[in-house]
C-alpha positions in Angstrom: 1.0 -6.6 9.2 2.7 -6.9 5.6 3.0 -3.9 3.3 0.6 -6.0 1.0 -2.1 -6.3 3.6 -1.5 -2.3 4.6 -2.0 -1.4 0.9 -5.5 -3.7 0.4 -6.4 -2.0 3.7 -6.6 1.4 1.6 -8.6 0.1 -1.4 -12.2 1.0 -0.1 -11.1 4.7 0.7 -9.7 5.0 -2.5 -12.4 3.7 -4.7 -14.7 6.0 -2.8 -13.2 9.1 -4.2 -11.9 7.9 -7.6 -15.3 9.1 -9.3 -15.1 12.6 -7.9 -11.2 12.9 -8.7 -11.9 11.9 -12.2 -15.1 14.1 -12.6 -12.9 17.2 -11.2 -9.8 16.2 -12.9 -7.9 16.3 -9.9 -4.6 14.1 -9.1 -4.6 11.3 -7.0 -2.3 13.1 -4.3 -3.7 11.8 -1.1 -4.4 8.3 -2.3 -0.6 7.9 -3.7 0.8 9.3 -0.5 -0.8 7.0 1.6 0.1 4.2 -0.7 3.6 5.0 -0.2 3.5 5.2 3.8 1.6 1.8 3.5 4.7 0.3 1.5 3.6 -0.4 -2.2 6.7 0.4 -3.7 8.5 -1.8 -1.0 6.3 -5.1 -2.5 9.1 -6.6 -4.3 12.1 -5.7 -2.0 13.1 -8.8 -0.4 12.0 -9.4 3.1 15.2 -9.5 4.7 15.7 -6.0 3.7 12.3 -4.9 5.2 10.1 -5.5 2.1 7.4 -8.0 1.3 9.2 -10.1 -1.4 6.3 -10.8 -3.3 6.5 -12.9 -6.7 5.3 -11.2 -10.1 2.0 -12.9 -9.9 1.4 -11.9 -6.3 2.3 -8.2 -7.1 0.4 -8.0 -10.7 -2.8 -9.2 -8.4 -2.0 -6.0 -6.0 -1.8 -3.8 -9.4 -5.2 -5.5 -11.0 -7.0 -5.0 -7.5 -5.6 -1.5 -7.0 -6.6 -0.3 -10.7 -10.3 -1.4 -9.9 -10.4 1.2 -6.9 -8.6 3.6 -9.1 -7.1 3.0 -12.4 -4.7 5.7 -12.3 -3.0 4.3 -9.3 -1.1 1.3 -11.0 0.1 3.1 -14.1 1.5 6.2 -11.6 4.0 3.5 -9.9 5.0 1.6 -13.0 8.0 3.8 -13.2 8.9 2.8 -9.9 8.3 -0.8 -9.9 10.6 -0.8 -13.4 13.3 0.9 -11.4 12.7 -1.0 -8.2 13.1 -4.6 -10.4 16.3 -3.3 -12.1 17.9 -2.7 -8.5 16.7 -6.0 -7.6 18.1 -8.0 -10.5 21.4 -6.4 -9.7 21.2 -7.4 -6.0 20.5 -10.9 -7.1 23.6 -10.9 -9.1 25.4 -10.2 -6.2 25.6 -6.2 -6.2 24.4 -4.7 -3.1 21.4 -2.4 -3.0 20.7 -1.9 0.8 20.9 1.7 0.2 18.0 1.7 -2.6 16.2 -0.9 -0.5 16.0 1.2 2.4 14.8 4.1 0.5 12.0 2.0 -0.8 10.9 0.8 2.5 10.7 4.3 3.8 8.6 4.9 1.1 10.5 6.5 -1.7 9.6 5.7 -5.2 10.8 6.9 -8.4 9.1 8.2 -11.6 9.5 7.8 -15.3 11.4 10.1 -17.4 12.4 8.2 -20.8 10.5 9.7 -23.8 10.6 13.0 -25.3 8.4 14.9 -27.8 9.3 17.1 -30.9 12.2 16.7 -33.3 14.1 14.3 -31.2 15.6 11.4 -33.6 14.5 8.0 -32.8 18.0 6.9 -32.3 18.9 9.8 -30.0 18.2 12.0 -27.0 18.4 15.5 -26.7 18.3 15.1 -22.7 22.3 15.3 -22.0 24.1 14.1 -19.1 27.6 15.9 -19.3 30.4 14.7 -17.3 32.6 17.4 -14.8 35.9 17.6 -14.5 35.5 16.3 -10.9 33.5 13.1 -11.9 30.5 14.1 -11.2 27.3 15.0 -13.9 25.0 17.8 -15.0 21.6 17.0 -16.4 19.7 19.1 -19.0 16.8 18.4 -20.8 13.1 17.7 -21.0 10.8 14.8 -21.1 7.5 14.1 -21.5 5.0 11.1 -20.4 7.0 11.5 -17.2 4.1 9.1 -15.6 4.4 9.3 -11.6 7.3 11.8 -11.6 4.9 14.3 -10.0 4.5 12.1 -7.0 8.2 10.7 -6.7 11.5 11.4 -4.8 13.4 10.2 -7.6 13.4 10.0 -11.5 14.5 7.3 -13.7 16.0 9.4 -16.5 17.1 7.7 -19.8 19.8 10.2 -21.4 22.4 10.6 -23.8 25.9 10.8 -21.8 29.0 12.9 -23.0 32.4 13.8 -21.4 34.0 16.9 -23.0 36.9 16.4 -20.7 38.0 12.9 -22.3 37.1 13.3 -26.0 39.6 10.6 -26.6 36.8 8.3 -25.1 35.0 8.4 -28.3 31.4 9.2 -29.1 28.5 10.0 -26.4 26.7 6.5 -25.1 23.3 6.0 -23.7 23.0 5.7 -19.8 20.2 5.9 -16.8 20.4 8.8 -14.8 18.8 8.5 -11.2 18.0 11.8 -10.5 16.7 13.3 -6.9 13.5 15.5 -7.8 13.7 17.3 -4.6 17.1 19.4 -5.3 16.9 22.8 -7.3 16.5 22.6 -11.4 13.8 20.0 -11.6 10.3 21.1 -12.5 7.8 18.9 -13.1 4.1 20.2 -14.5 0.8 18.0 -14.8 0.4 19.0 -18.5 -0.6 15.7 -19.8 -3.9 16.4 -22.0 -5.2 12.9 -22.8 -8.8 11.9 -22.6 -8.1 9.2 -20.1 -5.7 8.2 -17.4 -5.4 11.8 -16.5 -4.5 11.1 -12.7 -1.3 9.2 -13.7 0.8 12.3 -13.3 2.2 12.0 -16.8 3.1 15.1 -17.8 6.5 17.2 -18.8 10.0 17.0 -16.5 12.4 19.7 -17.0 16.0 19.4 -15.8 18.4 22.6 -16.0 21.9 22.1 -14.8 20.7 19.4 -12.4 23.6 17.6 -10.0 23.9 13.8 -10.6 26.3 12.1 -8.6 28.6 9.6 -10.4 27.1 6.4 -8.7 23.6 7.5 -9.6 24.4 7.1 -13.5 24.2 3.6 -14.7 25.4 2.1 -18.0 21.9 1.5 -20.2 23.4 -2.0 -21.2 23.2 -3.2 -17.7 19.3 -2.6 -17.3 17.3 -5.5 -16.0 16.7 -7.7 -19.4 13.3 -8.0 -19.2 11.7 -4.5 -18.8 9.5 -3.9 -22.1 7.7 -7.2 -20.5 7.7 -5.5 -17.2 6.1 -2.5 -18.2 3.6 -4.1 -20.6 2.3 -6.3 -17.7 1.8 -3.1 -15.5 -0.4 -1.7 -18.3 -2.3 -5.3 -18.8 -2.9 -5.3 -15.1 -4.1 -1.9 -15.4 -6.7 -2.8 -18.0 -7.8 -5.7 -16.0 -8.6 -3.5 -13.1 -10.6 -1.3 -15.3 -12.8 -4.0 -16.7 -13.4 -5.1 -13.2 -14.4 -1.4 -12.2 -16.4 -1.3 -15.2 -18.0 -4.6 -14.6 -19.0 -3.7 -10.7 -20.3 -0.3 -11.9 -22.8 -2.4 -14.4 -23.9 -4.8 -12.0 -25.1 -1.7 -9.7 -26.4 -0.1 -12.4 -28.8 -2.9 -13.6 -29.6 -3.8 -10.1 -30.9 -0.6 -9.2 -32.7 0.3 -12.8 -36.3 1.0 -12.6 -37.3 2.4 -15.7 -37.8 -0.2 -18.7 -38.8 -0.4 -22.3 -41.9 -1.2 -23.4 -40.4 -3.9 -25.5 -38.3 -5.4 -23.1 -38.1 -9.0 -22.1 -38.9 -8.4 -18.4 -41.0 -6.2 -16.5 -37.5 -5.6 -14.6 -34.2 -4.7 -16.1 -32.5 -6.8 -13.5 -34.8 -9.7 -14.8 -34.2 -9.3 -18.4 -32.7 -12.5 -20.0 -30.8 -10.3 -22.7 -29.4 -7.9 -20.3 -28.1 -10.7 -17.9 -26.5 -12.3 -20.8 -24.4 -9.2 -21.6 -23.5 -8.9 -18.0 -22.3 -12.3 -18.1 -20.5 -11.8 -21.3 -18.6 -8.7 -19.8 -17.8 -10.9 -16.8 -16.4 -13.6 -18.9 -14.3 -11.0 -21.0 -13.0 -9.7 -17.8 -12.2 -13.2 -16.4 -10.4 -14.0 -19.6 -8.3 -10.9 -19.5 -7.0 -11.4 -16.0 -6.0 -15.0 -16.8 -3.7 -14.1 -19.5 -2.5 -11.0 -17.7 -1.3 -13.5 -14.8 0.2 -15.9 -17.2 2.4 -13.2 -18.3 3.0 -12.2 -14.8 4.1 -16.2 -14.4 6.6 -15.8 -17.2 8.3 -12.5 -16.1 8.8 -14.2 -12.7 10.6 -17.0 -14.4 13.2 -14.5 -15.7 13.3 -12.7 -12.5 13.9 -16.0 -10.7 16.9 -17.0 -13.3 19.2 -13.9 -12.3 22.1 -16.1 -11.6 21.3 -18.4 -14.6 23.9 -18.4 -17.6 23.0 -15.9 -20.6 21.5 -18.3 -22.7 18.9 -19.2 -20.0 18.3 -16.1 -18.9 17.5 -15.0 -23.0 15.3 -18.1 -23.5 13.5 -17.2 -20.5 13.3 -13.5 -21.5 11.9 -14.3 -25.2 9.3 -16.2 -23.5 8.2 -13.5 -21.5 8.1 -10.7 -24.1 6.0 -12.9 -26.8 3.6 -13.8 -24.3 3.3 -10.3 -23.2 2.8 -8.9 -26.7 0.1 -11.9 -27.4 -1.6 -11.0 -24.4 -1.9 -7.5 -25.1 -3.5 -7.8 -28.2 -5.8 -9.9 -26.8 -6.7 -8.0 -23.3 -7.0 -5.1 -25.3 -9.9 -6.3 -27.3 -11.6 -7.8 -24.2 -11.9 -4.9 -22.0 -12.3 -2.4 -24.9 -15.4 -4.3 -25.9 -16.6 -4.7 -22.2 -16.2 -1.0 -21.2 -18.3 -0.2 -24.4 -20.6 -3.5 -24.0 -21.6 -2.4 -20.7 -24.1 0.5 -22.3 -26.1 -2.4 -23.9 -27.3 -3.0 -20.6 -28.7 0.3 -19.7 -30.7 3.3 -20.9 -29.4 6.8 -22.5 -29.1 7.9 -18.6 -26.1 5.5 -18.5 -24.3 8.4 -20.6 -24.8 11.1 -18.1 -21.4 12.4 -17.5 -22.1 12.8 -13.6 -22.2 8.9 -13.6 -18.7 8.9 -15.7 -19.0 5.4 -17.0 -17.8 6.6 -20.1 -14.6 6.7 -17.9 -13.8 3.1 -18.2 -13.6 3.1 -22.0 -11.4 6.2 -22.2 -9.0 5.3 -19.6 -9.1 1.9 -21.5 -8.6 3.1 -24.6 -5.5 5.5 -23.1 -3.9 2.4 -21.8 -3.7 0.2 -24.6 -2.9 3.0 -27.0 0.6 3.1 -25.3 2.4 0.5 -27.4 0.6 -0.1 -30.5 -1.1 -3.5 -30.6 -0.7 -3.8 -34.3 2.7 -3.6 -33.9 2.5 -6.0 -31.3 0.5 -8.6 -33.3 3.1 -8.6 -36.0 5.8 -9.1 -33.4 4.1 -12.4 -32.6 3.3 -13.0 -36.2 7.0 -12.5 -37.2 8.4 -14.6 -34.0 5.8 -17.7 -34.9 6.4 -18.1 -38.3 10.1 -16.8 -38.8 11.5 -17.0 -35.8 12.2 -13.3 -35.7 13.3 -12.1 -32.3 10.9 -9.8 -30.4 12.1 -6.1 -29.7 13.4 -5.7 -26.3 13.4 -1.9 -26.0 11.8 0.3 -28.1 11.9 4.3 -28.8 9.8 6.9 -30.2 10.9 9.8 -32.1 11.4 11.2 -35.5 12.4 8.9 -38.4 14.2 9.5 -41.7 12.2 9.1 -44.7 13.3 7.9 -48.0 14.2 10.6 -50.3 11.0 9.6 -52.4 8.6 9.5 -49.5 5.8 12.8 -49.2 6.2 15.1 -46.6 
């Protein structure tokens, strides 16, 4: 059996406990462990290195179906697949990644640790990687929104790097530190307080004098070029999976509903033309959202497959992937948010029961779609189409400087 088939065999079991975990506020620790053991983290690893070698459209279909079972899970693995793709990119460009591939096929994964909160300037980082006299490094700082790190053996950390032993090298630069979360000095807390996606493990990770060997420090400028499209693609797939779960819950509820209104169009809810039309509209929205998401996956696959191409070709393909991911974000967000709200039109007030948890679909979709504001993405698309303005290939969040006349 392949890793993919092992993962897909887990969907029914994962789905069975998803509502209870949502209502109880329980992290999906058990499902994550089973997915790691089944080889989810190795789906993009080349076959000759023990993985499945899935294409991006194939992987995204797995994400969509997994999100339909439990919406938290693809996002919990988001950081891992970005880091794994970075390793695959460098493998395709001739750098040996066998050590990392072996870790992934053994079930180890990486979590995300990039964002900071509080007074961090938008163009800097307060998490610092300090060079030691022996060539190793020490890491100190705190990251928030560290999705998946609480489940992971490794953390993919964006840092400011400094070398007090060689000040002649000039100003600090930015790097990626790959940190073993099992060592002392790493603390992960599940303190994410959003109203949705509560099971993604998106809390705070603190690093206190954590040792990082030199081989686990990577120049930020060497990061695989299509990472922003990959990050967004994961969220798109998660949204589609949320929509699929909402549709399935709607169909089940409509089929089983016995009570009806005196002014309805039929004796049974399941025969009411207006209700059936609404269900059809929800299904159509999810169909379109999935098609758009898989088109983005195809564009990302084009860039990933071009690792050996010239710089201009890579840049052109990457631009296409980034613009398509932005376009899809705008439309998929609207489609899924509408679908997860419209489902209540097919049912009565009893559908708002907290025990049924139907509101979770909208809350989770609203949370996913708030990560990278779609109003900014629509502006990026318009600027690209009208003026040829290149899309941003990396973004940051933090405190910005205000003009002198700006009110506080």
